[in-house]
C-alpha positions as CSV (number, residue, x, y, z in Angstrom):
1,M,8.1,220.1,36.5
2,G,6.8,223.5,37.8
3,H,3.4,225.0,37.4
4,R,2.7,226.0,33.8
5,C,0.7,229.3,33.9
6,D,-1.6,230.0,31.1
7,R,-0.5,232.7,28.6
8,R,-2.8,235.4,30.0
9,E,-1.4,234.8,33.5
10,F,2.1,234.7,32.0
11,I,1.7,237.9,30.0
12,A,-0.4,240.0,32.3
13,G,0.8,238.8,35.7
14,A,4.5,238.2,35.3
15,S,6.6,238.0,38.4
16,A,9.1,240.7,39.4
17,S,11.9,238.4,38.4
18,A,10.4,237.9,34.9
19,I,10.0,241.6,34.5
20,A,13.6,242.2,35.5
21,L,14.7,239.7,32.8
22,A,12.5,241.3,30.2
23,M,13.9,244.7,31.0
24,H,17.4,243.3,30.4
25,D,16.3,242.0,27.0
26,Q,14.6,245.3,26.3
27,L,17.9,247.1,26.6
28,A,19.6,244.5,24.4
29,F,17.1,244.6,21.6
30,G,15.9,248.2,21.9
31,F,12.2,247.2,22.3
32,P,10.1,250.2,23.2
33,S,8.9,251.1,26.7
34,Q,5.3,251.9,25.7
35,D,2.5,249.4,26.0
36,P,1.8,247.1,23.0
37,V,-0.5,248.6,20.4
38,V,-3.2,246.4,18.9
39,K,-2.9,246.6,15.1
40,A,-5.8,246.7,12.7
41,A,-6.2,243.7,10.4
42,S,-4.0,243.5,7.4
43,P,-5.6,243.5,3.9
44,G,-4.4,239.9,3.6
45,E,-3.6,237.0,5.8
46,A,0.1,237.0,5.1
47,R,2.6,239.6,4.0
48,F,5.3,237.1,2.8
49,R,4.1,235.3,-0.3
50,T,7.4,233.8,-1.4
51,M,10.9,233.4,0.0
52,R,13.9,232.3,-2.0
53,L,16.9,231.5,0.2
54,H,20.4,229.9,-0.4
55,T,21.6,226.8,1.4
56,A,24.7,224.7,1.5
57,A,22.8,221.8,3.1
58,D,21.9,218.7,1.1
59,L,18.4,219.3,-0.4
60,G,17.4,215.7,0.4
61,E,18.0,216.4,4.1
62,M,16.1,219.7,3.8
63,K,13.2,217.7,2.2
64,Q,13.2,215.1,4.9
65,F,13.1,217.9,7.5
66,Y,10.5,220.2,6.0
67,Q,8.3,217.5,4.5
68,G,9.0,214.5,6.8
69,L,9.2,216.3,10.1
70,L,7.2,219.5,9.7
71,G,4.7,218.2,7.2
72,F,5.2,220.9,4.5
73,E,4.0,220.0,1.1
74,V,6.6,219.9,-1.7
75,L,5.4,222.3,-4.4
76,D,8.3,222.0,-6.8
77,E,11.6,220.0,-6.9
78,Q,14.2,220.4,-9.5
79,D,18.0,220.3,-9.9
80,G,19.5,222.7,-7.3
81,E,16.3,223.9,-5.6
82,I,13.2,222.8,-3.7
83,T,10.0,224.7,-2.8
84,F,7.8,224.0,0.1
85,K,4.3,225.2,1.0
86,A,4.8,226.8,4.4
87,G,1.1,227.6,5.0
88,L,0.4,230.6,2.8
89,T,4.1,231.2,2.0
90,K,6.1,229.4,-0.7
91,L,9.5,228.7,0.8
92,T,12.3,227.9,-1.7
93,Y,15.8,226.8,-0.9
94,M,18.4,226.8,-3.7
95,T,21.9,225.4,-3.6
96,T,24.3,228.2,-2.9
97,T,27.2,229.3,-5.0
98,K,30.8,229.1,-3.8
99,E,30.7,232.8,-3.0
100,Y,28.7,232.2,0.1
101,D,29.9,229.9,2.9
102,R,27.1,227.9,4.7
103,P,24.3,230.5,4.4
104,W,21.8,230.6,7.2
105,Y,18.8,232.8,8.0
106,H,16.2,233.5,10.6
107,V,12.7,232.7,9.5
108,A,9.6,232.9,11.8
109,F,6.2,231.3,11.2
110,N,3.0,232.7,12.7
111,I,0.9,230.1,14.5
112,P,-2.6,230.5,16.2
113,E,-2.2,232.8,19.1
114,N,-3.5,230.2,21.6
115,K,-1.3,227.3,20.5
116,L,2.3,228.2,21.6
117,W,2.4,225.4,24.3
118,K,1.0,222.8,22.0
119,A,3.4,223.8,19.3
120,R,6.3,223.5,21.8
121,E,5.3,220.0,22.7
122,W,4.8,219.0,19.0
123,Q,8.2,220.3,18.0
124,L,9.9,218.7,21.0
125,Q,8.8,215.4,19.6
126,R,10.7,216.2,16.4
127,T,13.8,218.4,17.3
128,P,15.4,220.0,20.2
129,L,14.5,223.6,21.0
130,K,16.9,226.5,21.3
131,Q,17.5,227.4,24.9
132,R,17.2,231.1,25.6
133,S,20.3,233.0,26.9
134,P,20.3,233.9,30.7
135,G,18.9,237.3,31.2
136,S,16.8,237.3,28.0
137,M,13.0,237.5,27.6
138,T,12.3,234.0,28.8
139,H,9.6,232.2,30.6
140,P,10.7,231.8,34.3
141,D,10.1,228.1,34.2
142,Y,10.7,227.1,30.6
143,P,14.1,228.4,29.2
144,D,13.1,227.4,25.7
145,V,10.1,229.7,25.6
146,A,10.6,233.4,24.7
147,N,8.2,236.0,26.1
148,F,8.4,239.1,23.9
149,W,6.2,241.0,26.3
150,K,6.5,244.3,24.4
151,W,5.3,242.6,21.3
152,N,2.6,240.7,23.2
153,A,4.0,237.5,21.7
154,E,5.5,234.2,22.8
155,S,7.7,231.8,20.7
156,V,10.0,228.8,20.5
157,F,13.1,228.5,18.3
158,F,14.7,225.5,16.6
159,W,17.1,224.7,13.7
160,D,16.8,223.0,10.4
161,P,19.7,221.0,8.8
162,A,21.2,224.2,7.3
163,N,21.3,225.8,10.8
164,N,18.6,228.2,9.7
165,L,17.1,229.5,13.0
166,L,13.3,228.8,12.7
167,E,10.6,230.1,15.0
168,Y,7.0,229.5,15.9
169,I,5.5,232.7,17.2
170,A,2.1,233.2,18.7
171,R,1.1,236.9,18.4
172,H,-1.6,237.6,20.9
173,D,-2.7,240.8,19.2
174,L,-3.9,238.7,16.3
175,D,-7.4,237.2,16.4
176,N,-6.5,233.8,15.0
177,A,-7.0,231.4,17.8
178,A,-7.9,227.9,16.6
179,P,-9.4,224.8,18.3
180,G,-7.8,221.4,18.6
181,E,-4.3,220.0,19.0
182,F,-1.3,221.6,17.1
183,T,-0.6,220.1,13.7
184,S,1.5,221.2,10.7
185,K,-1.6,223.0,9.4
186,D,-1.3,225.4,12.3
187,I,2.0,226.7,10.7
188,L,0.1,229.6,9.0
189,Y,2.7,231.5,7.0
190,A,6.2,233.0,7.3
191,S,6.0,236.2,9.2
192,E,9.7,237.2,9.7
193,L,12.9,237.2,7.7
194,G,16.2,238.6,8.9
195,F,18.3,240.9,6.8
196,M,21.9,241.7,8.0
197,V,23.3,245.2,7.2
198,E,25.9,247.6,8.6
199,D,23.4,250.3,9.6
200,A,20.1,248.8,10.7
201,P,18.2,252.1,11.5
202,G,19.4,253.8,8.4
203,M,18.6,250.9,6.1
204,A,15.2,250.5,7.8
205,K,14.3,254.1,6.9
206,Q,15.2,253.4,3.3
207,V,13.1,250.2,3.2
208,E,10.1,251.9,4.9
209,K,10.1,254.8,2.4
210,A,10.7,252.6,-0.7
211,L,8.1,249.9,0.2
212,S,5.5,252.1,1.9
213,L,5.8,250.1,5.1
214,N,5.7,251.3,8.7
215,P,8.3,250.8,11.4
216,Y,7.2,248.1,13.9
217,R,7.2,249.4,17.5
218,E,10.8,250.8,17.9
219,G,14.2,249.5,17.0
220,N,17.9,250.3,17.6
221,A,21.3,249.6,16.1
222,R,20.9,245.8,16.7
223,L,17.4,245.3,15.3
224,T,15.0,247.6,13.5
225,P,11.7,245.8,12.4
226,V,9.7,247.0,9.5
227,G,6.1,245.8,8.7
228,D,3.4,244.4,11.0
229,E,2.4,241.2,12.8
230,Y,1.5,239.6,9.4
231,G,5.0,240.1,8.1
232,L,8.2,241.7,9.4
233,L,11.4,242.5,7.6
234,L,13.9,242.3,10.5
235,I,16.8,244.6,9.7
236,F,19.7,243.4,11.9
237,G,22.9,245.2,12.5
238,K,26.0,243.0,11.6
239,G,28.6,242.1,14.2
240,H,26.6,239.8,16.5
241,H,27.1,236.1,17.1
242,W,24.2,233.6,17.0
243,R,24.3,230.2,18.5
244,M,24.1,227.2,16.1
245,S,22.5,223.8,16.7
246,D,25.8,222.2,17.8
247,G,26.3,224.8,20.5
248,S,28.9,226.8,18.6
249,T,28.5,230.5,17.6
250,R,28.8,232.2,14.3
251,P,28.8,235.9,13.4
252,T,25.9,237.2,11.5
253,D,26.7,237.7,7.8
254,V,25.1,238.6,4.5
255,Y,23.5,236.0,2.3
256,P,21.2,236.5,-0.7
257,A,17.4,236.6,-0.2
258,Q,14.6,237.2,-2.6
259,V,11.1,237.7,-1.3
260,T,7.7,238.6,-2.6
261,I,5.5,240.6,-0.2
262,Q,2.1,242.1,-0.1
263,G,2.3,245.9,-0.1
264,A,0.7,249.2,-1.1
265,K,2.0,249.3,-4.7
266,P,3.6,246.8,-7.0
267,M,7.3,247.4,-7.4
268,K,10.7,245.8,-7.2
269,Y,13.3,247.0,-4.7
270,E,16.9,246.0,-3.9
271,F,18.7,246.9,-0.7
272,E,21.5,249.2,-1.8
273,G,24.8,247.4,-1.5
274,Y,23.3,244.0,-0.5
275,P,22.0,240.9,-2.3
276,Y,18.5,241.4,-1.0
277,R,15.6,241.8,-3.4
278,V,12.0,242.5,-2.5
279,E,9.1,242.3,-5.0
280,V,5.9,243.9,-3.9
281,V,2.6,242.6,-5.2
């Protein structure tokens, strides 16, 4: 096993090869070229208060995964749906209708900014981690660790039984370092949810205006983020293929999502032409 640099060495003193890989990913994802901007503290500790997502997976398997492996508390369980306490976020999975084939989503969870490596080791004791694609923003020695250097963040990815792509992300612009070993209590709240649309930049502008949210850094046709480090609506352009837990790939698609977020003014908003509903509280 090679030398594991600490995260400041990793972020601030990346090798020329790591920079080259990051530049490749910058072009792929459209991340901005300017230096990261430290955000002011959000009015609350989490933007996402609730998430309601569809699943074709057995809810018993989902319970075993989220409660048994990740240590999430079950808040409610009834016929056809189950709700977990994901830190400060209530995460609900409901049995999908026949209209939607094997729904899957991307959900990220903020963790203390100093615990990425401990979270990696903790999760590896429970599940495999997703290996990053060659040429992507990846640690030079650890292909399962993403280095989003323009976001000043590091993360690891893994799958649940429904092939939802989950992520632990340590955002170094947040002052939330915590002592001790990593435990399930360090999964602070959901901070990202992906929404698939035809025109990511166009839809992002509509969402920003309707919900009084700001664009995050800079996006492009593949990904346009809206919000801040406490919660990002990731507006993805359709047409891309993502790797599943069995190594196969599936094209991105549209699946229903209902979320409650903290925002400037209470309201309800639906993405025009899509089964996405956002309630602002």
